[in-house]
C-alpha positions in Angstrom: -27.7 23.4 1.1 -26.3 19.9 1.2 -25.5 18.3 4.6 -21.9 17.7 5.6 -21.2 14.0 5.5 -18.3 11.8 6.4 -19.7 8.9 4.3 -20.9 9.2 0.7 -23.0 6.5 -1.1 -22.8 6.5 -4.9 -25.9 4.8 -6.2 -28.9 5.4 -8.5 -31.3 3.4 -6.2 -33.2 5.6 -3.7 -34.1 2.5 -1.7 -30.5 2.2 -0.5 -31.0 5.4 1.7 -33.5 3.6 4.0 -31.2 0.5 4.1 -28.2 2.7 5.1 -30.1 4.6 7.7 -31.4 1.5 9.4 -27.9 -0.1 9.3 -26.0 3.0 10.5 -28.6 3.7 13.3 -27.6 0.3 14.7 -24.1 1.8 15.4 -25.5 3.9 18.2 -23.3 6.8 19.2 -20.8 6.0 16.4 -23.4 6.7 13.7 -21.7 8.8 11.0 -23.5 11.3 8.7 -24.0 9.9 5.2 -25.4 11.2 2.0 -26.5 9.7 -1.3 -25.2 11.0 -4.5 -26.4 9.7 -7.9 -23.7 11.1 -10.1 -19.9 10.7 -9.9 -19.5 14.4 -10.6 -21.4 15.2 -7.4 -19.2 12.7 -5.6 -15.9 14.4 -6.7 -17.3 17.9 -5.8 -18.0 16.6 -2.3 -14.4 15.2 -2.1 -13.0 18.6 -3.0 -15.0 20.5 -0.4 -15.5 18.0 2.5 -13.4 15.6 4.6 -14.9 12.2 3.4 -13.7 9.2 5.3 -15.6 6.5 3.4 -17.2 6.1 0.0 -19.6 3.3 -0.8 -20.1 2.7 -4.5 -22.7 0.3 -5.9 -21.7 -1.8 -8.9 -23.6 -0.9 -12.1 -24.2 -3.2 -15.1 -20.8 -2.2 -16.4 -18.3 -3.2 -13.6 -15.6 -1.1 -15.3 -17.4 2.1 -14.3 -16.6 1.4 -10.7 -12.9 0.8 -11.2 -12.7 4.1 -13.2 -14.4 6.0 -10.4 -12.2 4.4 -7.7 -9.1 5.4 -9.6 -10.3 9.0 -9.7 -11.2 8.9 -6.0 -7.7 7.7 -5.1 -6.2 10.5 -7.1 -8.4 13.1 -5.5 -8.2 12.0 -1.9 -5.7 9.5 -0.7 -7.3 9.6 2.8 -10.7 8.3 1.6 -11.4 4.6 1.8 -13.6 3.0 -0.8 -15.9 0.0 -0.4 -18.1 -1.6 -3.1 -21.7 -2.6 -2.8 -22.7 -5.7 -4.8 -25.9 -5.5 -6.8 -28.8 -7.5 -5.4 -29.4 -9.1 -8.8 -25.7 -9.9 -9.2 -23.6 -9.6 -12.4 -24.7 -10.5 -15.9 -23.9 -14.0 -16.9 -21.2 -12.7 -19.3 -19.3 -11.2 -16.4 -16.7 -13.1 -14.5 -17.5 -12.1 -10.9 -14.1 -13.2 -9.4 -12.2 -11.3 -12.1 -14.3 -8.2 -11.4 -13.8 -8.3 -7.7 -10.0 -8.9 -7.9 -9.7 -5.9 -10.4 -11.7 -3.8 -7.9 -9.3 -4.6 -5.1 -6.3 -3.9 -7.3 -7.8 -0.4 -7.9 -8.1 0.2 -4.2 -11.5 -1.1 -3.0 -11.0 -2.2 0.6 -14.1 -4.3 1.1 -17.4 -5.5 -0.4 -20.9 -5.2 1.0 -24.1 -7.0 0.1 -27.5 -5.6 0.1 -29.5 -5.1 2.2 -26.8 -3.3 4.1 -26.2 -4.6 7.6 -25.1 -3.0 10.8 -22.5 -5.7 11.3 -20.9 -5.1 7.9 -20.8 -1.3 8.4 -19.5 -1.6 11.9 -16.6 -3.7 10.7 -15.9 -1.3 7.8 -16.1 1.8 10.0 -13.7 0.3 12.6 -11.1 0.1 9.8 -11.6 3.7 8.7 -8.9 6.2 9.9 -10.3 8.6 12.4 -9.6 12.4 12.3 -7.1 13.9 14.5 -7.9 16.8 16.9 -7.1 19.4 14.4 -9.9 18.1 12.2 -7.7 16.8 9.4 -7.5 13.1 8.6 -4.6 11.1 9.9 -1.8 10.4 7.4 -2.4 7.2 5.6 0.4 4.6 5.6 1.8 3.3 2.4 0.5 -0.1 1.4 2.9 -2.9 1.9 5.0 -4.4 -0.9 3.7 -7.7 -2.3 6.0 -10.2 -4.0 5.4 -13.8 -5.2 7.8 -16.7 -5.8 6.8 -18.9 -8.7 8.3 -21.9 -10.6 7.3 -24.2 -13.4 7.8 -27.3 -11.3 8.4 -28.5 -7.8 11.7 -29.3 -6.3 13.7 -26.3 -7.5 13.9 -24.6 -4.1 11.2 -22.0 -4.5 9.7 -22.5 -1.0 13.2 -22.6 0.6 14.1 -19.3 -1.0 10.9 -17.5 -0.3 11.0 -18.7 3.3 14.6 -17.8 3.9 14.2 -14.4 2.2 11.2 -13.7 4.5 13.2 -14.7 7.6 16.2 -12.6 6.5 14.1 -9.5 6.1 12.3 -10.1 9.4 15.5 -10.6 11.3 16.7 -7.1 10.4 13.9 -5.7 12.5 13.1 -2.8 10.2 10.0 -4.1 8.4 7.1 -6.3 9.4 6.9 -9.4 7.2 4.1 -11.8 6.4 4.7 -15.1 4.5 1.6 -16.5 2.9 2.0 -20.2 2.0 0.0 -20.1 -1.2 1.1 -23.6 -2.2 -2.3 -24.6 -0.8 -2.2 -28.3 -1.7 1.3 -29.1 -0.3 2.7 -26.1 1.5 5.9 -26.7 3.4 6.6 -23.3 4.9 5.5 -24.3 8.4 7.9 -27.3 8.3 10.8 -25.2 7.0 10.2 -22.9 10.0 9.6 -25.7 12.5 6.2 -24.2 13.3 3.0 -26.0 14.2 0.3 -23.5 13.3 -3.0 -23.7 15.2 -4.8 -22.0 12.2 -4.3 -22.0 8.5 -5.7 -20.3 5.4 -8.7 -22.7 5.7 -9.7 -21.0 8.9 -9.7 -17.6 7.1 -11.9 -19.1 4.4 -14.4 -20.3 7.0 -14.5 -16.9 8.6 -14.5 -14.9 5.4 -17.4 -12.8 6.4 -15.3 -11.4 9.3 -12.0 -11.1 7.4 -10.0 -8.0 8.3 -6.4 -7.1 9.0 -6.8 -7.9 12.7 -8.0 -11.4 11.9 -5.0 -12.0 9.6 -2.6 -11.0 12.3 -4.4 -13.2 14.9 -4.4 -16.2 12.5 -0.7 -15.9 11.5 1.8 -18.1 13.3 4.9 -16.3 14.7 8.5 -17.4 14.2 11.3 -16.4 16.5 12.8 -14.3 13.7 9.8 -12.0 13.9 8.3 -13.4 10.7 4.5 -14.0 10.6 3.2 -17.0 8.6 -0.2 -17.8 7.1 0.1 -21.5 6.8 -1.3 -23.6 3.9 -4.3 -25.9 4.5 -3.6 -29.1 6.3 -4.4 -31.3 3.3 -5.7 -31.2 -0.3 -9.3 -31.6 0.9 -9.1 -28.4 3.0 -7.3 -26.7 0.1 -10.6 -27.0 -1.9 -12.0 -24.3 0.3 -9.4 -21.7 -0.9 -10.3 -19.8 -4.1 -8.8 -16.9 -6.0 -11.1 -14.3 -4.4 -10.2 -15.3 -0.9 -6.4 -15.1 -1.7 -7.0 -11.7 -3.3 -8.8 -10.4 -0.2 -6.2 -11.8 2.1 -3.3 -10.1 0.2 -5.2 -6.9 -0.1 -5.9 -6.8 3.7 -2.4 -8.0 4.6 -0.6 -5.3 2.8 -2.5 -2.8 4.9 -0.9 -4.0 8.1 2.5 -5.5 7.0 5.4 -3.8 5.2 6.3 -6.9 3.2 3.9 -9.6 2.0 5.6 -12.6 0.4 3.5 -15.3 -1.3 4.9 -18.7 -2.0 2.8 -20.2 -4.8 2.0 -23.7 -6.0 3.9 -24.7 -9.2 0.8 -24.6 -11.4 -1.0 -21.8 -13.1 -4.5 -21.9 -11.6 -6.8 -19.1 -10.6 -5.3 -18.8 -7.1 -1.8 -18.3 -8.5 -3.0 -15.8 -11.1 -4.8 -13.8 -8.3 -1.6 -13.6 -6.3 0.4 -12.5 -9.4 -2.3 -9.9 -10.2 -1.7 -8.2 -6.8 2.1 -8.6 -6.8 4.5 -5.7 -7.2 7.2 -8.2 -8.3 7.4 -11.9 -9.2 10.5 -14.0 -8.7 10.8 -16.9 -11.1 12.9 -19.7 -9.6 14.9 -22.0 -12.0 17.7 -24.5 -11.9 20.5 -24.9 -14.4 19.1 -28.3 -15.6 18.0 -28.3 -19.2 14.5 -29.8 -18.7 13.7 -27.4 -15.9 15.2 -24.5 -18.0 13.0 -25.4 -21.0 10.0 -25.3 -18.7 11.1 -22.0 -17.4 11.1 -20.6 -20.9 7.5 -21.6 -21.2 6.7 -20.1 -17.9 8.1 -16.7 -18.9 6.1 -16.9 -22.1 2.9 -17.6 -20.1 3.7 -14.5 -17.9 3.9 -12.4 -21.1 0.7 -13.8 -22.5 -1.3 -13.1 -19.3 0.0 -9.5 -19.4 2.5 -9.6 -16.5 5.2 -7.1 -17.6 8.9 -8.3 -17.8 10.1 -5.2 -15.9 8.2 -6.6 -12.8 9.8 -10.0 -13.1 13.1 -11.2 -11.6 14.8 -14.5 -12.6 16.5 -16.5 -9.9 19.0 -19.3 -10.8 19.1 -21.6 -7.8 21.6 -24.3 -6.8 24.1 -23.2 -9.4 27.1 -25.6 -9.7 30.3 -25.3 -11.7 30.7 -29.0 -12.6 31.4 -30.7 -15.9 28.3 -30.8 -18.1 26.3 -28.2 -16.2 25.0 -25.0 -17.8 26.8 -21.8 -17.0 25.0 -18.6 -16.0 25.6 -17.2 -19.4 24.2 -20.4 -21.0 21.0 -20.0 -19.0 20.7 -16.3 -19.8 21.2 -17.1 -23.5 18.5 -19.8 -23.5 16.0 -17.5 -21.6 17.0 -14.4 -23.6 16.9 -12.7 -20.2 19.3 -11.5 -17.7 19.7 -13.6 -14.5 18.9 -11.3 -11.6 20.1 -13.5 -8.7 22.4 -16.6 -8.7 22.4 -18.7 -5.5 25.1 -21.4 -5.5 24.5 -24.9 -4.4 25.2 -25.3 -0.6 24.6 -28.6 1.3 24.0 -26.6 4.4 20.7 -25.3 2.9 19.4 -28.8 2.8 20.7 -29.6 6.3 18.9 -26.4 7.6 15.7 -27.4 5.9 15.9 -30.9 7.6 16.4 -29.2 10.9 13.5 -26.8 10.5 16.0 -23.9 11.1 16.2 -21.6 8.0 19.8 -21.0 6.9 18.9 -17.3 7.2 19.0 -17.7 11.0 22.6 -18.7 10.9 25.0 -16.4 12.8 27.9 -17.0 10.4 27.1 -15.7 6.9 30.3 -15.8 4.9 29.3 -18.5 2.4 28.4 -17.6 -1.1 24.8 -18.7 -0.6 24.4 -16.5 2.5 25.7 -13.5 0.7 23.5 -14.1 -2.3 20.5 -14.7 0.0 21.1 -11.3 1.7 21.2 -9.6 -1.7 17.9 -11.4 -2.7 16.3 -10.3 0.6 17.3 -6.7 0.1 15.8 -6.8 -3.4 12.5 -8.4 -2.1 12.3 -5.8 0.6 12.5 -3.0 -1.9 13.1 0.6 -0.9 10.6 1.4 1.8 11.1 4.6 3.7 12.3 3.3 7.0 10.5 6.1 8.9 7.2 4.9 7.5 7.6 1.2 8.3 5.2 -0.3 10.8 8.1 -1.4 13.0 9.5 2.2 13.1 6.0 3.5 13.9 5.6 1.0 16.7 2.6 -0.6 15.0 1.4 -4.2 15.1 2.6 -6.7 14.2 5.7 -6.4 16.5 7.4 -9.5 17.7 10.2 -9.8 20.2 12.5 -12.7 19.1 12.5 -15.5 21.6 16.1 -15.7 23.1 15.4 -19.3 24.1 14.9 -20.3 20.5 18.5 -19.3 19.8 19.7 -22.2 22.0 17.5 -25.0 20.8 19.1 -28.3 19.7 18.0 -27.5 16.1 20.0 -24.3 16.2 23.0 -26.1 17.6 22.8 -28.8 14.9 22.8 -26.1 12.2 25.9 -24.6 13.8 27.7 -27.9 13.4 27.2 -27.7 9.6 28.5 -24.1 9.6 31.7 -25.2 11.4 
């Protein structure tokens, strides 16, 4: 008769049992029962008959085997968390390790452990595992947060301004918790647009990557008076070198476990960091202007998205700073050139620039009758998606919850923005 366990380990290596016992024993009174299974069929049988809180799966020589098993686990038991164990000998030279780990996170792997297994790693992992309620059943898992990315083919088109204002607009509604990740790691401007001076940035998370978890992300994020949380870009290009695609993927994966909406502002260049963000995004917003050179670059950008396999149905095209002046391209002209519908049109408004100079997002304005403000609200609603409000982390009184600072509403910066509105 097999023992009843709350943790299952899928591996063909018997030595991992002694490693796991030593590591779990270090947890003291919190030591869970665990069992080794060597075949996935035995794993699925246990999932059908027992309440399993955590599954540890060791990578094999074929990394795709793990992602297949994880997919089946997620279908069989939505309450069970899955972590992957990296092979001591690593991956074959022909395997791209970063790509494998990112794909594993996309499939639902919550963390990665190295051998020999350590008490510290297991303690961190177990602390994130949902506990059973008094009736013996596992607590209901919350839906993962929605992830969206804003991208462009060049700088200066207003991508960061739109992503920041959309994030503020959603946060101000008070219905969903929102995290803005400034993924423009070499020259991020989100902190300046919000008039924030963060005490920590993405670089700090990179330097503490061994302890990275949702709690650390909340503690690292700077808080804006709107209720928005910000993970700021590195201080300079030198610090940005510490950020790689795997770190960004881990941050997004953990962030969506604790925030309803995760918005990523990206750098206008297709590198591995940007691709990692796109890979985990539910939707991508492509920001363009009605200037022919920018538009031609936008056509190429959409082609690149198609080539890397990002589906058109998960893309939205934003035409920013649209003006009806002699010689400018109309919305129909832009759509014809792109061979795509334009999903959002935001008209040129000098108050947007004034707000950026003040460090007060235009989404904070109390008067919202301009064409830009109405278009921004529509964009924010689209970014927010259709989350069940009863399941939002704000409605459930979960962190992160922020009470807007009433003093911030009366700052000189807010007053100067009001002058532009009048």
